[in-house]
C-alpha positions in Angstrom: -1.0 -4.0 -17.6 0.7 -7.7 -16.5 -1.8 -10.6 -15.8 -1.4 -12.7 -12.9 -2.4 -16.2 -12.6 -1.7 -18.1 -9.3 -1.5 -21.8 -9.5 0.7 -23.2 -6.8 -2.1 -25.1 -5.2 -2.7 -28.9 -4.8 -6.2 -29.1 -6.2 -7.0 -31.1 -3.2 -10.7 -30.0 -3.9 -11.1 -32.1 -6.7 -8.4 -34.6 -6.1 -7.4 -35.2 -9.3 -4.0 -37.0 -10.6 -2.6 -34.2 -12.7 -2.9 -30.0 -12.2 -6.3 -29.1 -12.2 -5.9 -26.4 -14.5 -5.5 -29.1 -17.4 -8.3 -30.5 -16.8 -10.5 -31.0 -20.0 -13.5 -29.4 -19.6 -14.0 -29.8 -23.6 -12.4 -31.0 -26.5 -9.0 -29.5 -26.4 -10.1 -26.9 -23.9 -9.3 -26.7 -20.3 -10.2 -25.0 -17.0 -7.2 -22.8 -17.3 -7.9 -21.5 -21.3 -11.7 -20.6 -19.9 -9.0 -17.6 -19.1 -7.0 -17.4 -21.7 -9.6 -17.3 -24.4 -11.2 -14.7 -23.0 -7.9 -12.8 -22.7 -7.3 -13.0 -26.2 -9.6 -9.9 -27.4 -7.2 -8.0 -25.2 -3.6 -9.0 -26.0 -2.0 -6.1 -27.5 -3.1 -4.2 -23.4 -1.6 -7.2 -21.8 2.4 -7.1 -21.8 2.5 -10.5 -19.9 0.8 -13.3 -18.5 2.6 -14.5 -14.8 2.1 -18.1 -13.7 2.9 -19.1 -10.4 3.3 -23.0 -10.1 5.0 -25.0 -7.8 7.9 -27.7 -8.6 5.2 -30.3 -8.9 3.3 -28.6 -11.9 5.9 -29.1 -14.6 3.3 -30.3 -17.1 1.3 -27.1 -16.3 4.4 -25.3 -18.4 4.5 -28.2 -21.3 0.5 -27.1 -21.5 0.3 -24.0 -22.1 3.0 -24.2 -24.6 0.1 -23.8 -26.8 -0.6 -19.8 -26.1 3.0 -18.5 -26.6 2.3 -17.0 -29.9 -1.0 -15.2 -28.2 1.1 -14.1 -24.6 4.5 -13.7 -23.8 4.2 -15.9 -20.4 6.8 -16.2 -17.6 6.7 -19.2 -15.0 7.6 -17.8 -11.4 7.9 -20.5 -9.1 5.7 -19.8 -5.4 8.1 -19.0 -2.5 7.6 -21.7 0.6 8.0 -18.2 2.8 4.4 -17.4 1.9 1.4 -18.2 3.1 -2.0 -19.2 0.8 -3.1 -18.2 -2.2 -2.2 -14.3 -1.6 1.2 -15.9 -0.8 1.3 -17.3 -4.4 0.8 -13.6 -5.5 2.9 -12.4 -3.6 5.7 -14.6 -4.9 5.9 -13.0 -8.3 6.4 -9.1 -6.7 9.4 -8.6 -8.6 7.4 -9.1 -11.8 4.6 -6.6 -10.9 4.0 -3.9 -13.0 2.7 -0.7 -13.2 -1.0 -2.4 -13.3 -1.8 -5.7 -12.2 -4.7 -7.8 -13.0 -5.2 -11.3 -11.0 -7.9 -14.1 -12.0 -7.7 -17.4 -10.7 -7.9 -20.4 -12.9 -10.2 -22.9 -12.2 -13.2 -20.8 -12.4 -15.2 -19.0 -15.0 -16.1 -15.3 -15.4 -18.1 -13.2 -17.5 -18.2 -9.3 -17.4 -21.3 -7.0 -18.4 -21.4 -5.3 -21.0 -21.3 -1.9 -19.9 -18.1 -3.6 -18.0 -15.7 -5.4 -20.0 -13.4 -7.0 -17.1 -9.9 -5.9 -19.1 -10.7 -2.4 -20.1 -12.4 -1.6 -17.1 -9.8 -2.6 -14.7 -7.4 -0.6 -16.6 -9.6 2.2 -15.9 -10.4 2.3 -12.4 -6.9 1.5 -12.0 -6.1 5.2 -13.5 -8.2 6.5 -10.2 -7.6 4.4 -7.8 -4.6 1.8 -6.6 -6.6 -1.2 -6.0 -9.5 -2.6 -7.9 -12.0 -5.5 -7.6 -14.6 -7.2 -9.8 -17.5 -8.2 -7.5 -20.8 -9.7 -7.9 -23.3 -8.3 -5.5 -24.6 -11.0 -2.5 -26.4 -10.5 0.3 -26.4 -14.1 1.7 -24.3 -14.7 4.4 -24.4 -18.1 4.4 -22.3 -17.7 0.5 -20.1 -15.0 2.0 -18.9 -17.1 4.8 -16.7 -19.4 2.3 -15.9 -16.8 -0.5 -14.0 -13.0 -0.3 -16.4 -11.0 1.0 -16.1 -7.3 -0.3 -18.5 -4.3 1.6 -18.9 -2.3 -1.4 -20.2 1.3 -1.6 -20.7 4.3 -4.2 -18.4 1.8 -6.4 -15.9 2.0 -3.3 -14.3 -1.0 -1.1 -15.7 -0.1 2.2 -14.2 -3.4 4.0 -12.9 -7.3 3.0 -13.0 -9.9 4.7 -11.4 -13.4 3.5 -14.8 -16.2 4.3 -15.9 -14.6 7.2 -17.6 -15.9 10.1 -21.4 -16.4 9.6 -22.4 -13.6 11.8 -19.6 -11.2 10.4 -20.3 -12.1 7.0 -23.6 -10.2 7.0 -21.7 -7.0 7.0 -20.5 -7.4 3.7 -22.7 -7.2 -0.2 -20.9 -8.9 -1.8 -17.3 -11.2 -3.0 -14.5 -10.4 -5.2 -14.6 -12.2 -8.8 -10.9 -10.7 -10.0 -8.6 -7.9 -8.8 -6.2 -5.5 -9.8 -3.2 -3.3 -8.5 -0.9 -0.9 -9.0 2.9 -1.9 -8.0 3.4 0.7 -5.6 1.1 -0.8 -3.6 1.0 -4.6 -4.4 2.9 -5.6 -1.5 0.8 -3.5 0.7 -2.7 -5.4 0.1 -1.4 -8.4 -0.2 0.2 -8.2 3.1 -3.6 -6.9 4.0 -4.8 -9.5 2.6 -2.9 -12.4 4.0 -3.4 -11.1 7.5 -7.1 -11.9 6.6 -6.9 -15.0 5.1 -5.0 -15.7 8.7 -8.1 -14.4 10.5 -6.7 -11.3 11.3 -8.8 -7.8 11.1 -8.0 -5.6 8.4 -8.8 -1.8 7.4 -8.9 -2.1 3.7 -8.0 1.8 4.3 -4.5 1.3 5.4 -3.9 0.2 1.6 -5.1 3.1 0.2 -7.7 6.1 -0.1 -9.7 4.5 -3.0 -9.9 0.9 -3.9 -12.1 0.8 -6.7 -15.4 -2.3 -7.6 -17.3 -2.6 -10.7 -19.2 -5.5 -11.3 -19.1 -8.2 -13.3 -22.5 -10.4 -14.3 -21.1 -14.2 -13.9 -18.9 -15.9 -11.2 -18.4 -19.9 -10.4 -15.5 -21.6 -8.8 -15.1 -24.5 -10.9 -12.6 -26.2 -8.3 -15.2 -28.6 -7.1 -16.8 -31.2 -8.7 -20.4 -29.7 -7.9 -19.6 -26.8 -10.0 -17.3 -27.9 -12.7 -20.1 -31.1 -13.6 -23.1 -28.4 -13.5 -20.3 -26.3 -15.9 -19.8 -29.0 -18.0 -23.8 -30.0 -19.1 -24.3 -25.8 -20.1 -21.7 -26.2 -22.2 -23.0 -29.1 -23.2 -26.0 -27.9 -23.7 -25.2 -24.7 -25.2 -23.2 -25.6 -27.8 -19.8 -24.7 -25.9 -20.1 -20.4 -26.6 -18.2 -18.6 -24.7 -19.1 -15.5 -23.7 -17.4 -12.2 -23.8 -15.0 -11.5 -21.2 
């Protein structure tokens, strides 16, 4: 399995003068370390970590040297012909492996004890061409700002990136991580790109089976209110990170 971290974004929501991924949230712990810390327990099942960056993020390359003894890390530059976060992942198309899993580097994700993220993603990709880790949500005012999913019977039946409020009522979850086999990576990401551009998409056009499994907790730390709340939570709990 290959892990893909799209880090080419400009981080405008935080407005930092340096890459948001290296923003320290604790001593010697930056945002991007949250993902690497959780991957540590499954390093033997990860062939490499692919980090997509933009030219102005050279500092991130330097920072991630701290993980070079734990993972084989490859840096890929964002292809300007692509669009948004899905296009960032598409920039690494030539590097896709048999199984690939995407994590957002400015987020905090905790799997359920019965569904640890990496082993569950690995198992679901044995049965389906794509798989989404999701958090159940029935609030349309929240779903309209996220990658909304319609999940039924452990399968994804619908997908829309940031749907309109009226459309959001037709979804019941949002994705927190997703994986795909190398054969359908391009088709899936093209589908997601069209959804970002507000086109209606049919998830069944990619594969007859798109799996889904629930996660315990997810927090977008790319905005200040969530980041400050998370910092306070870590301080009060003694900075103990749950299992991935």
